[in-house]
Steps between C-alpha positions, in 0.01 A plus 500: 500500500839642550750610233841612605626718219874568447630743229783319335768562237481132431369179654530128438347165614690178511392153544748218578780752427363572142353826381125481472390854439653851520423859437736792428310776686168553660334345801560181689193392671446264789141382504290330763141424577330479840242225567213745492599662164292434187554562132331842509821665654721394207404750226503786743858397626624454146380848410664642813841329429533627133382853591705531823702822445839392638722584216675845486404762248747763353478704823612194710148456658328169522230578241513230222349166480630169369285576183664832475861357503404203284639262778449132550376295803652189658213352707588255779266307711573552860256344757747592780372864487194358682716389798376566848771563749281589800593195706857379557772500243376256231269665243165343453359494140149397572361833371626423148251385234522132425751428233259365217275815529814721539655361180174587316498859644875540422432409128200735490702776648771466233253483235339814630835680501558384130156629388627840618762497235806429706758221444472247779755227584417256799658265743403142555191488739588276783854436377816569681658802336794725532416860431775747399434874473665842481253733677476836357495789759435266692116552481287238660118525556260256669160507342222328691134454419242313689131448421283778616165380652365849476480495117 
């Protein structure tokens, strides 16, 4: 599972040139699932996202979380994060989780975020979307979690 996290002043998702969802400040998430992922990763990743300390405190240090700043989340499904570019110039997406299961995981992830008491807006899974954002900083962090066969 990968989540590309962007700290934003605002972000919006448009479908067919119409506003679908928007936030006024917080985190824009691009979320993907690898074909080897399972649902056990989701609660851990949700916890990591909402507690990630990438907002500035009064001293200007990144020391505050989304919960601390009472921010919102705009969560966008983004299977292209699983692209393999090892061969040639055309990305391969065979590593991405199949769409039916990925849709369930995406919904589960968004529900897990909501259970952590943060407002969550979403995009349209599998839909063609236009995403607009104003990055804050800019601050962008890639979170990645794979199943551990050791635990």
